[in-house]
C-alpha positions as CSV (number, residue, x, y, z in Angstrom):
1,X,-50.1,-20.3,13.5
2,X,-46.7,-19.3,12.6
3,X,-45.8,-15.5,13.7
4,X,-44.5,-14.7,9.3
5,X,-43.0,-11.3,11.0
6,X,-41.1,-13.1,12.9
7,X,-40.5,-15.4,9.9
8,X,-39.4,-12.9,7.3
9,X,-36.8,-11.1,9.8
10,X,-34.9,-15.2,10.4
11,X,-35.3,-15.4,6.8
12,X,-34.1,-12.1,6.2
13,X,-30.5,-12.9,8.3
14,X,-29.7,-16.3,7.2
15,X,-30.4,-14.2,3.7
16,X,-27.5,-11.9,5.0
17,X,-25.4,-14.1,6.5
18,X,-25.2,-15.6,2.8
19,X,-24.9,-12.8,1.0
20,X,-21.8,-11.2,3.4
21,X,-19.8,-14.1,2.7
22,X,-19.5,-13.6,-0.6
23,X,-19.3,-9.7,-0.3
24,X,-16.4,-8.0,-0.8
25,X,-15.7,-5.9,2.5
26,X,-14.2,-2.3,3.1
27,X,-11.6,-2.6,6.2
28,X,-8.7,-0.8,7.8
29,X,-5.5,-1.1,7.8
30,X,-4.6,-1.6,11.6
31,X,-7.2,-4.6,10.6
32,X,-4.4,-6.9,8.6
33,X,-2.9,-9.5,10.5
34,X,0.8,-9.8,9.2
35,X,1.7,-13.4,8.3
36,X,4.3,-15.5,10.0
37,X,3.7,-18.7,8.3
38,X,3.7,-19.2,4.7
39,X,-0.3,-20.8,5.2
40,X,-1.4,-17.4,6.3
41,X,0.5,-15.6,3.4
42,X,-1.2,-17.8,1.2
43,X,-4.4,-16.7,2.8
44,X,-3.7,-13.0,2.6
45,X,-2.7,-13.6,-1.0
46,X,-5.9,-14.1,-1.5
47,X,-7.4,-11.7,0.5
48,X,-5.8,-8.5,-0.6
49,X,-4.8,-9.2,-4.2
50,X,-6.9,-10.0,-7.0
51,X,-7.1,-13.8,-7.8
52,X,-9.5,-16.3,-9.6
53,X,-10.2,-20.1,-9.7
54,X,-9.2,-21.8,-12.5
55,X,-12.1,-24.0,-14.0
56,X,-9.4,-26.4,-15.5
57,X,-7.6,-26.9,-12.8
58,X,-10.0,-25.9,-9.8
59,X,-7.2,-24.5,-8.2
60,X,-7.0,-20.5,-7.0
61,X,-4.2,-18.7,-9.0
62,X,-2.8,-15.1,-8.2
63,X,-3.5,-12.7,-11.1
64,X,-0.3,-11.4,-12.6
65,X,1.4,-9.5,-15.5
66,X,4.9,-10.3,-16.3
67,X,7.3,-7.5,-17.3
68,X,5.9,-7.6,-20.9
69,X,2.4,-7.2,-19.9
70,X,1.8,-10.8,-20.5
71,X,-1.4,-12.2,-18.0
72,X,-0.1,-15.0,-16.0
73,X,-2.0,-16.9,-13.4
74,X,0.1,-18.6,-11.0
75,X,-1.5,-21.2,-8.3
76,X,-1.1,-19.6,-4.9
77,X,-0.5,-23.4,-3.8
78,X,3.3,-23.2,-5.6
79,X,3.9,-20.1,-4.2
80,X,6.3,-19.2,-1.0
81,X,7.4,-16.2,-1.0
82,X,7.2,-13.0,-3.7
83,X,10.3,-14.4,-4.9
84,X,8.5,-17.6,-6.3
85,X,6.1,-15.2,-8.3
86,X,9.2,-13.4,-9.5
87,X,10.9,-16.7,-10.8
88,X,7.1,-18.1,-12.5
89,X,7.0,-14.6,-14.0
90,X,10.6,-14.6,-15.7
91,X,10.8,-11.0,-13.7
92,X,13.4,-9.4,-12.0
93,X,16.5,-11.7,-11.6
94,X,14.9,-14.5,-13.0
95,X,14.4,-13.5,-16.3
96,X,14.0,-9.3,-17.8
97,X,15.3,-7.4,-14.9
98,X,11.5,-5.6,-14.6
99,X,9.5,-6.3,-12.2
100,X,6.0,-8.1,-11.9
101,X,2.4,-7.0,-11.4
102,X,-0.5,-7.7,-9.4
103,X,-3.6,-6.5,-8.6
104,X,-3.6,-5.3,-4.9
105,X,-7.1,-3.9,-2.9
106,X,-5.3,-1.2,-2.0
107,X,-6.4,2.5,-3.4
108,X,-4.6,5.2,-2.9
109,X,-6.7,8.3,-3.5
110,X,-5.3,11.6,-5.0
111,X,-5.5,13.3,-2.3
112,X,-3.6,10.6,0.1
113,X,-0.5,10.5,-3.3
114,X,-0.4,14.8,-2.9
115,X,0.1,13.6,0.8
116,X,2.9,11.7,0.3
117,X,4.4,13.8,-2.5
118,X,4.6,17.0,-0.2
119,X,6.0,14.9,2.7
120,X,9.4,14.6,1.6
121,X,12.2,13.6,3.3
122,X,9.6,11.5,5.7
123,X,7.8,9.4,3.3
124,X,7.9,6.4,5.2
125,X,5.9,8.1,8.0
126,X,3.2,9.5,5.6
127,X,3.2,6.6,3.6
128,X,1.7,4.7,6.6
129,X,-0.6,7.9,7.9
130,X,-1.9,7.7,4.2
131,X,-2.6,3.5,4.5
132,X,-4.4,4.1,7.6
133,X,-6.6,7.1,6.7
134,X,-9.7,6.1,5.2
135,X,-10.5,9.4,3.6
136,X,-7.4,8.9,1.3
137,X,-6.7,5.0,1.0
138,X,-9.3,2.3,0.6
139,X,-8.7,-1.2,0.9
140,X,-11.0,-4.3,0.8
141,X,-10.9,-7.6,1.2
142,X,-11.9,-10.7,-0.8
143,X,-14.2,-13.2,-0.4
144,X,-13.1,-16.7,-0.4
145,X,-12.8,-17.3,-4.5
146,X,-14.6,-20.7,-3.8
147,X,-17.7,-18.8,-3.7
148,X,-17.1,-16.5,-6.5
149,X,-17.2,-16.7,-10.3
150,X,-14.1,-14.4,-12.0
151,X,-16.9,-12.8,-13.6
152,X,-19.3,-12.2,-10.2
153,X,-16.4,-11.1,-8.2
154,X,-14.7,-8.4,-11.1
155,X,-18.7,-7.2,-11.0
156,X,-18.8,-7.3,-7.6
157,X,-15.7,-4.9,-7.2
158,X,-16.6,-2.6,-10.0
159,X,-20.5,-1.9,-8.7
160,X,-19.6,-2.0,-4.9
161,X,-20.7,1.4,-3.2
162,X,-16.9,1.5,-2.2
163,X,-15.9,2.8,-5.4
164,X,-12.8,0.4,-5.4
165,X,-10.6,1.4,-8.9
166,X,-8.8,-2.1,-9.9
167,X,-5.0,-1.0,-11.0
168,X,-2.0,-2.9,-12.0
169,X,0.9,-2.4,-9.2
170,X,4.4,-3.1,-10.4
171,X,6.0,-5.2,-7.2
172,X,8.5,-2.6,-6.7
173,X,6.1,0.1,-6.0
174,X,7.4,1.9,-3.0
175,X,4.4,3.5,-2.2
176,X,2.9,0.0,-2.1
177,X,5.6,-1.3,0.0
178,X,4.1,-0.8,3.1
179,X,1.4,-2.6,2.0
180,X,3.6,-5.3,0.6
181,X,5.2,-5.7,3.9
182,X,1.4,-6.0,6.0
183,X,-0.5,-8.1,4.0
184,X,2.9,-10.4,3.0
185,X,4.8,-9.8,6.0
186,X,8.7,-11.5,5.2
187,X,7.0,-13.7,2.4
188,X,7.2,-10.2,0.4
189,X,11.0,-9.7,0.0
190,X,10.4,-6.4,2.4
191,X,11.7,-5.6,5.6
192,X,10.1,-2.9,8.0
């Protein structure tokens, strides 16, 4: 005779494994591994910036906007640094002179922004403090895009109990510079 309670436990564990693989998960700033290779840089673009699977080309594309607010999906395999994104969006030195925008998986709360604003002249130190404070900053890691359709990903981000807000961030945003350096390393064009 089969132990039904045991089988239900096994099935639940397997379902949880499958579900968790496709879930957006909350992370700490310290858990982010700064890339040292182009492959790691591309992996971090997929984890920490909104991207989608282009159904026509079956390629993972970084969701960006140029300085005129036109959405540009750029194949992540064609990006070796943020400089490539500037070129492909015709932003910065390669066109408009203005920064491009992307959606990072980093939300800084009003309290966090107030803390940064009132900590002049030690702004860089305060930004690092806010990034490490889970009450002031929410960081999430995206699941592999091939496991989700773009619609499912958006629904998951919006309905997650993490209460994550999707916002466009300019590539030259000094508050997010710390996040860019941590997630993209030397490929961000910034230094510590």
